[in-house]
ZAMARGU-4260 file (C-alpha; in steps of 0.2 Angstrom, whole numbers, plus 5000, padded with zeros to 4 digits):
<rodrens>
0) 5869/5567/5488 | 5889/5557/5489 | 5887/5557/5471 | 5880/5573/5465 | 5894/5582/5475
5) 5908/5571/5468 | 5904/5575/5451 | 5902/5592/5452 | 5921/5593/5461 | 5927/5583/5444
10) 5917/5597/5435 | 5925/5608/5445 | 5943/5600/5443 | 5943/5605/5423 | 5939/5624/5425
15) 5956/5631/5420 | 5960/5641/5436 | 5966/5657/5422 | 5948/5660/5415 | 5937/5674/5426
20) 5921/5681/5425 | 5909/5678/5412 | 5923/5669/5402 | 5923/5655/5417 | 5904/5655/5418
25) 5904/5653/5400 | 5917/5638/5402 | 5908/5630/5415 | 5893/5629/5405 | 5904/5620/5391
30) 5908/5608/5405 | 5890/5607/5410 | 5883/5604/5392 | 5895/5591/5390 | 5887/5580/5405
35) 5879/5564/5402 | 5861/5561/5403 | 5863/5552/5420 | 5876/5565/5428 | 5865/5579/5424
40) 5849/5569/5432 | 5860/5563/5447 | 5865/5584/5450 | 5846/5588/5445 | 5840/5575/5460
45) 5850/5586/5471 | 5846/5601/5466 | 5827/5596/5467 | 5828/5589/5486 | 5833/5608/5491
50) 5816/5614/5483 | 5808/5598/5492 | 5815/5604/5509 | 5807/5620/5505 | 5788/5613/5506
55) 5796/5604/5524 | 5800/5618/5532 | 5785/5630/5523 | 5798/5641/5517 | 5795/5654/5503
60) 5812/5657/5496 | 5829/5647/5492 | 5844/5657/5489 | 5859/5647/5481 | 5877/5653/5474
65) 5884/5668/5474 | 5897/5677/5484 | 5884/5682/5495 | 5880/5664/5503 | 5897/5660/5505
70) 5892/5643/5501 | 5878/5640/5512 | 5859/5634/5507 | 5851/5649/5514 | 5830/5648/5515
75) 5816/5662/5520 | 5805/5654/5532 | 5789/5667/5539 | 5799/5682/5534 | 5818/5678/5540
80) 5832/5670/5529 | 5845/5660/5537 | 5856/5648/5533 | 5851/5628/5535 | 5865/5622/5544
85) 5857/5602/5539 | 5862/5606/5518 | 5881/5603/5512 | 5890/5619/5509 | 5899/5619/5492
90) 5913/5630/5483 | 5910/5646/5473 | 5911/5632/5457 | 5899/5620/5465 | 5885/5631/5463
95) 5890/5638/5448 | 5889/5621/5442 | 5875/5616/5451 | 5864/5632/5445 | 5869/5631/5427
100) 5864/5611/5426 | 5846/5616/5427 | 5847/5627/5414 | 5843/5625/5395 | 5858/5629/5383
105) 5847/5645/5378 | 5844/5649/5398 | 5864/5649/5398 | 5868/5662/5384 | 5854/5672/5389
110) 5863/5674/5407 | 5879/5676/5401 | 5872/5690/5388 | 5860/5699/5401 | 5870/5695/5416
115) 5852/5690/5423 | 5838/5677/5418 | 5819/5677/5423 | 5812/5657/5421 | 5801/5646/5430
120) 5804/5628/5439 | 5792/5614/5438 | 5796/5596/5449 | 5783/5581/5455 | 5784/5576/5470
125) 5771/5562/5476 | 5761/5566/5459 | 5758/5584/5464 | 5765/5596/5453 | 5775/5610/5464
130) 5782/5626/5453 | 5795/5638/5455 | 5799/5657/5450 | 5815/5658/5448 | 5830/5673/5448
135) 5847/5667/5443 | 5862/5683/5441 | 5878/5686/5447 | 5884/5692/5462 | 5905/5697/5460
140) 5908/5686/5445 | 5898/5673/5452 | 5881/5666/5447 | 5869/5668/5462 | 5848/5659/5463
145) 5834/5664/5470 | 5819/5652/5469 | 5803/5656/5476 | 5786/5643/5480 | 5774/5646/5470
150) 5758/5642/5480 | 5749/5623/5476 | 5732/5631/5477 | 5724/5646/5479 | 5718/5657/5493
155) 5700/5659/5498 | 5692/5675/5491 | 5687/5678/5506 | 5704/5678/5516 | 5707/5693/5508
160) 5695/5702/5518 | 5689/5716/5507 | 5673/5725/5508 | 5658/5720/5498 | 5660/5735/5486
165) 5676/5730/5482 | 5673/5711/5480 | 5660/5719/5464 | 5672/5731/5456 | 5684/5717/5456
170) 5672/5704/5449 | 5667/5703/5432 | 5651/5700/5435 | 5648/5717/5441 | 5660/5728/5433
175) 5666/5721/5417 | 5679/5737/5413 | 5692/5748/5419 | 5710/5745/5426 | 5713/5737/5445
180) 5731/5737/5453 | 5737/5725/5467 | 5753/5736/5471 | 5769/5731/5486 | 5786/5729/5487
185) 5794/5710/5483 | 5784/5698/5493 | 5771/5706/5499 | 5757/5693/5488 | 5755/5703/5475
190) 5752/5689/5463 | 5745/5676/5476 | 5730/5694/5479 | 5730/5691/5458 | 5729/5673/5457
195) 5713/5675/5470 | 5703/5687/5461 | 5704/5676/5445 | 5700/5659/5454 | 5685/5671/5460
200) 5681/5677/5441 | 5685/5656/5433 | 5671/5650/5446 | 5658/5663/5443 | 5660/5671/5426
205) 5658/5664/5406 | 5674/5673/5401 | 5690/5672/5395 | 5708/5679/5402 | 5726/5682/5398
210) 5738/5682/5406 | 5756/5690/5403 | 5769/5686/5416 | 5789/5683/5419 | 5787/5671/5422
215) 5768/5661/5424 | 5767/5657/5444 | 5752/5648/5446 | 5743/5639/5433 | 5723/5640/5435
220) 5714/5624/5426 | 5700/5635/5414 | 5683/5631/5422 | 5670/5644/5419 | 5683/5654/5410
225) 5697/5649/5396 | 5713/5653/5404 | 5729/5657/5392 | 5743/5657/5401 | 5759/5668/5391
230) 5776/5668/5398 | 5786/5681/5394 | 5802/5675/5385 | 5793/5658/5381 | 5775/5660/5372
235) 5778/5680/5371 | 5792/5693/5370 | 5787/5705/5381 | 5774/5713/5391 | 5769/5728/5377
240) 5770/5713/5364 | 5758/5702/5374 | 5746/5715/5379 | 5744/5721/5361 | 5743/5703/5353
245) 5726/5700/5367 | 5716/5711/5359 | 5717/5700/5346 | 5711/5685/5355 | 5693/5693/5363
250) 5698/5694/5382 | 5686/5700/5396 | 5701/5700/5408 | 5719/5703/5405 | 5731/5702/5418
255) 5749/5710/5415 | 5759/5704/5428 | 5769/5721/5431 | 5768/5738/5422 | 5789/5739/5421
260) 5790/5751/5410 | 5784/5766/5400 | 5780/5756/5384 | 5769/5744/5395 | 5763/5759/5404
265) 5755/5767/5390 | 5749/5751/5380 | 5738/5743/5399 | 5731/5760/5398 | 5724/5762/5380
270) 5718/5743/5382 | 5707/5748/5396 | 5703/5762/5389 | 5695/5751/5376 | 5684/5744/5387
275) 5691/5729/5393 | 5696/5724/5411 | 5713/5724/5416 | 5724/5717/5433 | 5743/5722/5434
280) 5757/5725/5447 | 5766/5740/5453 | 5781/5738/5467 | 5774/5752/5478 | 5770/5755/5497
285) 5753/5763/5495 | 5740/5767/5483 | 5742/5787/5482 | 5760/5782/5477 | 5754/5770/5465
290) 5745/5785/5456 | 5758/5796/5456 | 5771/5784/5449 | 5760/5779/5434 | 5761/5800/5429
295) 5778/5799/5434 | 5785/5785/5422 | 5781/5793/5407 | 5788/5805/5397 | 5783/5822/5404
300) 5776/5829/5387 | 5763/5812/5390 | 5758/5815/5409 | 5744/5827/5407 | 5736/5816/5396
305) 5738/5802/5406 | 5733/5809/5423 | 5714/5812/5412 | 5715/5794/5406 | 5720/5784/5422
310) 5705/5796/5428 | 5695/5787/5421 | 5699/5770/5421 | 5705/5766/5436 | 5694/5758/5447
315) 5700/5751/5463 | 5722/5750/5469 | 5726/5738/5484 | 5738/5739/5492 | 5746/5725/5502
320) 5761/5719/5516 | 5763/5705/5524 | 5765/5706/5543 | 5773/5695/5557 | 5760/5690/5566
325) 5759/5684/5585 | 5755/5666/5579 | 5773/5668/5570 | 5767/5668/5553 | 5763/5683/5543
330) 5745/5692/5539 | 5738/5701/5525 | 5737/5721/5530 | 5731/5730/5514 | 5728/5748/5509
335) 5712/5749/5497 | 5706/5765/5485 | 5692/5765/5475 | 5687/5777/5462 | 5673/5789/5467
340) 5669/5804/5458 | 5680/5813/5472 | 5697/5800/5468 | 5695/5804/5451 | 5695/5823/5450
345) 5711/5823/5463 | 5719/5814/5449 | 5714/5824/5436 | 5717/5841/5445 | 5734/5834/5452
350) 5729/5836/5468 | 5733/5816/5473 | 5736/5820/5490 | 5721/5825/5496 | 5716/5806/5492
355) 5722/5800/5508 | 5711/5808/5517 | 5697/5800/5505 | 5701/5785/5509 | 5702/5785/5528
360) 5685/5794/5527 | 5678/5783/5515 | 5675/5766/5523 | 5655/5765/5518 | 5662/5764/5500
365) 5675/5749/5505 | 5693/5762/5507 | 5703/5761/5522 | 5722/5764/5523 | 5735/5756/5529
370) 5734/5763/5546 | 5716/5759/5547 | 5718/5742/5543 | 5736/5741/5555 | 5724/5747/5570
375) 5711/5734/5564 | 5723/5719/5564 | 5734/5724/5581 | 5716/5728/5591 | 5711/5711/5584
380) 5726/5704/5595 | 5734/5697/5578 | 5751/5706/5576 | 5759/5718/5587 | 5759/5734/5590
385) 5779/5738/5588 | 5774/5726/5570 | 5760/5737/5567 | 5771/5753/5567 | 5786/5748/5558
390) 5774/5743/5546 | 5765/5756/5545 | 5767/5769/5529 | 5764/5783/5542 | 5769/5779/5558
395) 5761/5794/5565 | 5745/5793/5558 | 5745/5778/5565 | 5751/5782/5584 | 5738/5797/5582
400) 5722/5786/5578 | 5729/5771/5589 | 5727/5785/5603 | 5707/5786/5600 | 5707/5768/5603
405) 5697/5766/5622 | 5710/5762/5634 | 5714/5742/5635 | 5710/5737/5616
</rodrens>
């Protein structure tokens, strides 16, 4: 650690005081590229020590660098983000050098030009591969880095606690086509849920699956499925191109990491319409909002066509949150919408506001609202009343259905 800190200090001492902004970062990148292989290894070992610290303390995320960190290294543990008092502090430039050292020359150039870089990072600990999803960006002219630990194992499908009807919808054995969305805010476990669903299919059906993601997180080992991993920026240029190209690769399942722009949305709808089973994610907090978001993202002239097409192909929307549990961890709360004929009609007729009530009254179909699931978790003594109310999309509705619960529950 001390040797690495000394190297950082030496490099920082060579940075001209007259350089600012991106120019300063480019000068740092030039100094980093001149490091010997031995020097780079020493600094990377210190950096990887911080990543291994994540696994020791069960942290999901690490934050390094940028003005906001104030020289400290921060971890998110069970939803709470705090600096680690046991790790060294760094000057802004030392953090800049540390972060740029782990990047390839091509990645550094992309960062300077776009002010942001998504990538994945892998280390090996005791013959076990640890993978991280990373995002580096500018924060008041300094470089900041977030890394999220990618699960080393897939959660069991039973842990999702899905209704048998919904389990059939996500399983290629029972349902060969249609779009399934997993939605939620950043850090709500969408990718983990998709990995769990894919793992179910991987061990249950003979098929071909193509994953298009930025970056690739969990790496699946092909079992009964051939699983292709295509990382945007490394294996394919964009989500749209990867989705279009997948049609020529004979897939049964296509996983699109995120519907993040109108082009990707329209392409995903076309691919699903051609008879494929497509999974994807959205940053929305409810099932109804997910439907409205997809329609609202495309140009007005396309919205009627998209509304009708979406109503025909959508199979299921799972909207989820990770709620603090009474055992100081986090538990999955979810909302599930199944595309029944009534739901499809509501989408086509632009009456999505009616869908929430349909969900609340259709538990036999596997549907459940977020408020109903939070009530279930509260009554089973897995979360507190305060957490249930805080994470409800409709707090008044949650209070109404809780008031109907028997006294003493």
